[in-house]
C-alpha positions as CSV (number, residue, x, y, z in Angstrom):
1,M,22.5,45.6,59.8
2,K,19.0,46.7,60.1
3,F,16.1,44.4,59.5
4,A,12.8,45.3,58.8
5,V,10.5,42.4,59.6
6,M,6.8,42.1,58.4
7,G,4.9,39.6,60.6
8,T,5.4,38.9,64.3
9,G,4.0,35.1,64.6
10,V,6.0,32.6,65.8
11,M,8.4,32.4,63.4
12,G,8.6,36.2,63.1
13,C,9.5,36.3,66.7
14,G,11.9,33.5,66.2
15,W,13.9,35.7,63.6
16,I,13.6,38.8,65.3
17,T,15.4,37.4,68.3
18,Q,17.8,35.8,66.4
19,C,18.9,39.0,64.3
20,V,19.1,40.8,68.0
21,L,21.1,38.3,69.4
22,S,23.5,38.8,66.3
23,G,23.4,42.3,67.0
24,H,21.4,43.6,64.5
25,V,18.6,46.2,64.8
26,V,15.2,45.1,64.0
27,H,12.1,46.7,63.2
28,A,8.7,44.9,63.1
29,Y,5.2,45.2,62.3
30,D,2.2,42.8,62.0
31,A,-1.7,44.1,61.5
32,N,-2.6,42.0,64.8
33,A,-2.3,44.3,67.6
34,D,-2.4,41.3,70.0
35,S,0.7,39.8,68.2
36,R,2.8,43.1,68.3
37,A,2.1,43.2,71.4
38,A,3.4,39.7,72.2
39,V,6.7,40.6,70.6
40,A,8.9,41.6,73.3
41,R,7.8,38.9,75.8
42,I,7.9,36.1,73.3
43,C,11.3,37.4,72.1
44,E,12.9,38.1,75.6
45,K,12.0,34.1,76.7
46,L,13.4,32.8,73.2
47,A,16.6,34.8,74.0
48,G,17.1,33.1,77.1
49,K,16.5,29.8,75.9
50,A,19.2,30.7,73.5
51,A,21.5,32.0,75.8
52,K,21.3,28.6,78.1
53,K,21.3,26.5,75.3
54,F,24.5,27.9,73.9
55,N,26.1,28.9,76.8
56,F,26.3,32.9,76.6
57,D,24.1,34.1,79.0
58,Q,25.3,37.1,81.1
59,P,23.1,39.2,83.6
60,G,20.6,40.9,81.7
61,Y,21.8,39.8,78.2
62,A,18.4,38.8,76.9
63,Q,16.9,42.3,78.1
64,K,19.8,44.1,76.4
65,A,19.1,42.4,73.0
66,I,15.5,43.1,73.1
67,K,16.0,46.6,73.2
68,K,17.1,46.7,69.8
69,I,13.6,45.9,68.4
70,T,11.2,48.7,67.9
71,T,7.7,47.3,67.2
72,H,5.6,49.9,65.5
73,A,1.7,50.1,65.9
74,K,1.4,52.1,62.3
75,K,2.1,50.1,59.2
76,Q,3.4,53.5,57.6
77,D,5.8,54.2,60.4
78,F,7.2,50.6,59.5
79,I,7.6,51.4,56.0
80,E,9.5,54.6,56.6
81,A,11.8,52.9,59.0
82,A,12.1,49.8,56.3
83,Q,13.6,52.6,54.0
84,R,16.3,52.9,56.4
85,C,17.0,48.9,56.4
86,D,19.1,46.7,54.8
87,I,16.9,43.6,54.7
88,F,13.2,43.4,54.2
89,F,12.1,40.2,55.9
90,E,8.5,38.9,55.0
91,I,7.3,36.4,57.6
92,I,3.7,36.4,56.9
93,F,1.7,32.8,56.9
94,E,1.8,30.8,54.0
95,D,-0.9,32.6,51.7
96,M,0.4,33.2,48.3
97,E,-2.2,36.3,47.6
98,L,-1.7,38.0,50.7
99,K,2.1,37.8,50.7
100,C,2.0,38.9,47.1
101,A,-0.4,42.0,47.7
102,V,1.8,42.8,50.8
103,L,5.1,42.8,48.4
104,A,3.4,45.1,45.8
105,E,2.0,47.4,48.2
106,I,5.8,47.8,50.5
107,L,8.8,46.9,48.6
108,P,8.2,49.3,45.5
109,Q,8.2,52.0,48.5
110,L,11.6,50.9,49.5
111,P,15.3,51.9,48.0
112,P,16.3,49.5,45.5
113,K,19.2,48.6,47.3
114,V,17.1,46.8,50.2
115,I,17.4,42.8,50.1
116,F,14.1,41.1,50.3
117,W,14.2,38.0,52.1
118,S,11.2,35.9,52.6
119,N,10.7,32.5,55.3
120,T,8.2,31.1,53.3
121,S,8.3,27.1,53.8
122,S,6.8,26.2,50.7
123,L,5.9,28.9,48.0
124,N,7.7,29.8,44.7
125,I,10.3,32.4,45.1
126,D,10.0,33.9,41.6
127,V,6.2,34.7,41.8
128,L,6.9,36.4,45.4
129,A,10.0,38.2,43.6
130,E,7.8,39.5,40.8
131,A,5.2,40.7,43.2
132,G,7.7,42.9,45.0
133,G,9.4,44.5,41.8
134,R,12.9,43.4,42.9
135,P,13.6,39.8,41.6
136,E,17.6,40.4,41.0
137,R,17.6,41.1,44.9
138,S,14.9,38.6,46.2
139,I,15.4,35.0,48.1
140,V,14.1,32.4,50.5
141,T,15.4,32.2,54.0
142,H,13.6,29.9,55.4
143,G,14.4,29.0,59.0
144,M,13.4,26.0,61.5
145,N,11.3,26.7,64.4
146,P,12.5,27.4,67.1
147,V,14.7,29.7,64.8
148,P,17.1,30.7,67.9
149,L,17.8,26.9,68.7
150,M,17.6,25.5,65.2
151,P,20.8,26.3,63.3
152,G,19.5,25.2,59.7
153,V,18.0,27.7,57.0
154,E,17.0,26.7,53.5
155,V,18.5,29.2,50.9
156,V,16.2,29.3,48.1
157,P,17.2,31.5,44.9
158,G,15.1,32.3,42.3
159,V,15.8,32.6,38.6
160,K,16.7,35.9,38.4
161,T,18.3,36.4,42.0
162,S,21.7,37.8,41.3
163,A,24.9,36.0,42.5
164,E,25.8,39.0,44.6
165,T,22.5,38.3,46.4
166,L,22.9,34.9,46.8
167,E,26.6,35.5,48.5
168,F,25.5,38.3,50.5
169,T,22.9,36.1,52.1
170,R,24.8,33.1,52.5
171,K,27.5,35.3,54.8
172,A,24.8,37.2,56.8
173,L,23.3,33.9,57.9
174,L,26.9,32.4,58.6
175,D,27.5,35.6,60.7
176,M,24.3,34.8,62.4
177,K,26.1,31.5,63.3
178,K,23.1,29.6,61.2
179,A,24.2,26.8,58.8
180,P,22.5,27.7,55.3
181,F,22.3,25.4,52.7
182,L,20.7,25.6,49.2
183,A,17.5,24.4,48.0
184,P,15.6,23.7,45.0
185,N,12.7,25.9,44.1
186,I,10.0,23.3,44.2
187,P,6.8,23.0,46.2
188,G,8.0,22.6,49.9
189,F,11.7,23.0,48.9
190,W,13.7,20.3,50.3
191,V,12.8,19.7,54.0
192,N,9.3,20.3,53.6
193,R,9.1,18.2,50.3
194,L,10.4,15.1,52.4
195,L,8.7,15.9,55.6
196,F,5.1,16.6,54.2
197,P,4.3,13.6,52.9
198,Q,5.1,11.7,56.3
199,M,3.4,14.4,58.6
200,L,0.2,14.0,56.5
201,D,0.7,9.8,56.3
202,A,0.8,10.0,60.3
203,I,-2.4,12.0,60.2
204,R,-4.1,9.6,58.1
205,L,-3.0,6.5,60.2
206,L,-4.4,8.2,63.2
207,E,-7.6,8.9,61.3
208,S,-8.1,5.7,60.3
209,G,-7.6,4.2,63.7
210,K,-4.3,2.3,62.6
211,I,-2.0,4.1,65.5
212,Q,-2.5,6.2,68.5
213,V,-1.0,9.5,69.3
214,E,1.6,8.2,71.9
215,D,2.6,5.1,70.6
216,G,3.2,7.0,67.3
217,D,5.5,9.5,68.9
218,V,7.4,6.7,71.1
219,G,7.9,4.9,68.1
220,L,9.7,7.8,66.0
221,T,11.9,9.1,69.7
222,T,12.7,5.4,70.2
223,C,13.7,4.1,66.8
224,L,14.1,7.0,64.3
225,G,15.9,9.3,67.0
226,H,13.0,12.3,66.6
227,P,13.3,14.5,69.4
228,Q,9.9,14.6,69.9
229,G,8.0,12.7,67.9
230,A,5.5,13.5,65.0
231,F,2.4,14.9,66.6
232,K,4.0,16.9,69.2
233,L,5.8,18.4,66.4
234,Y,2.8,19.0,64.8
235,D,1.1,20.7,67.8
236,F,4.2,23.1,68.2
237,A,3.7,24.1,64.2
238,S,0.3,24.0,64.8
239,T,-2.8,22.7,62.7
240,P,-3.7,25.5,60.9
241,T,-0.1,26.2,59.6
242,I,0.4,22.5,58.3
243,L,-3.3,22.8,56.5
244,R,-2.1,26.1,55.0
245,V,1.5,24.7,53.8
246,A,-0.2,21.2,52.7
247,L,-2.9,23.1,50.6
248,E,-0.3,25.3,49.0
249,M,2.0,22.4,48.0
250,F,-1.1,20.6,46.7
251,K,-2.1,23.2,44.6
252,A,1.8,23.9,43.4
253,S,2.1,20.1,42.6
254,D,-1.2,18.5,42.1
255,D,0.9,15.9,44.2
256,P,-2.0,13.9,45.9
257,R,0.5,13.1,48.9
258,F,0.1,16.5,49.8
259,Y,-3.6,16.9,50.1
260,P,-5.0,17.2,53.5
261,P,-6.6,14.7,55.4
262,L,-10.2,15.3,57.1
263,M,-9.1,15.0,60.5
264,L,-6.6,17.9,59.9
265,V,-9.2,20.1,58.6
266,R,-11.8,19.3,61.3
267,M,-9.4,19.9,64.0
268,V,-8.4,23.4,62.8
269,K,-12.3,23.9,62.3
270,N,-13.2,23.0,65.7
271,G,-10.1,25.3,67.1
272,E,-7.7,22.7,68.0
273,F,-4.5,23.9,67.1
274,G,-1.8,22.5,69.1
275,A,-0.1,24.1,71.8
276,S,-1.0,27.7,71.4
277,S,-4.8,26.5,71.9
278,G,-4.4,24.0,74.6
279,K,-5.2,21.0,72.5
280,G,-4.4,19.4,69.5
281,F,-2.9,15.9,69.3
282,Y,-1.9,16.5,72.9
283,D,-3.6,18.3,75.8
284,W,-1.9,21.1,76.9
285,R,-3.5,22.6,79.8
286,D,-0.1,21.5,81.6
287,P,2.4,22.7,79.2
288,R,5.1,20.9,81.1
289,N,3.1,17.7,81.2
290,P,1.3,17.5,77.8
291,R,-1.0,14.4,77.5
292,P,-1.6,12.5,74.4
293,R,-5.3,12.7,73.2
294,K,-7.5,9.6,72.1
295,L,-9.3,11.6,69.4
296,A,-11.7,8.9,68.8
297,E,-14.3,11.2,67.8
298,Y,-12.2,11.7,64.6
299,I,-11.3,8.2,63.4
300,I,-13.2,7.4,60.3
301,S,-14.2,3.7,59.6
302,S,-17.4,4.6,57.8
303,A,-18.9,6.7,54.9
304,E,-20.9,7.8,58.0
305,N,-18.1,9.3,59.7
306,M,-17.0,11.1,56.9
307,T,-20.1,12.9,56.1
308,Q,-21.1,13.7,60.1
309,N,-20.1,16.9,61.5
310,V,-17.7,16.7,64.7
311,I,-19.6,18.5,67.2
312,K,-17.2,21.4,68.9
313,K,-17.1,19.9,72.2
314,P,-14.0,20.0,74.9
315,V,-13.0,16.8,74.1
316,F,-9.7,15.8,76.2
């Protein structure tokens, strides 16, 4: 099959890699030139990791797979390529207004037969489907990060999603060696509906000085079987992503459990995005040996702590 992938960030590159490793052709586009330029390098690295994990590495395997990717510098060239694709795959960060604007612009230019997939992790597929104008052929396929290494995919049909679209999607994901499962069209679907209250509570406990980063992650890895602990996971997901998803889920549900802690907002404002920026809950200057940070400057113990500005400085 042929995929037109809109968005080449972390999740976009993950899905692009998954598609080409599964034998499909990908046309990709992102408005950010730096993101576009990094696609081949990131996807080749992910392909190598997947090949090693699943024991199908062959000389030049990753390089051969990456040759199936065409990254377009011009949006119109991408749209013209998408007109010849089977699936238009939207993988933009969690911003309902932006997603709807993109879908309203591009999907009407594509043939009616093109299926619309969205990798949204929390947003209402019915709203996205109506924005694109093809609700019967619209569905959520939310993969887990990193996509080539994580088999699970949430499949969320909308009210008007046809049975044919659902079955096509299920079969396509199975052919990619994924593990698709149906999830409800509610804020956060299934995975994030359960995960985000826990994620935000962990940050609140850190913010109130009740737990330290290292102790929190040791507890979860040794007692609950988490592969890397909560705070390290957040650094891979990135604090801006957590903030965006939490806010969208709060707006959609009015559930106070999803309202983001002040500490998270301040970390994003201070550029502490996680592994991608070099610091977050961990110090990532040595990516092979990240060190948990103390983050004492973010602890809230008084009204003064809540109202003061946190000085942006390299505290590790």
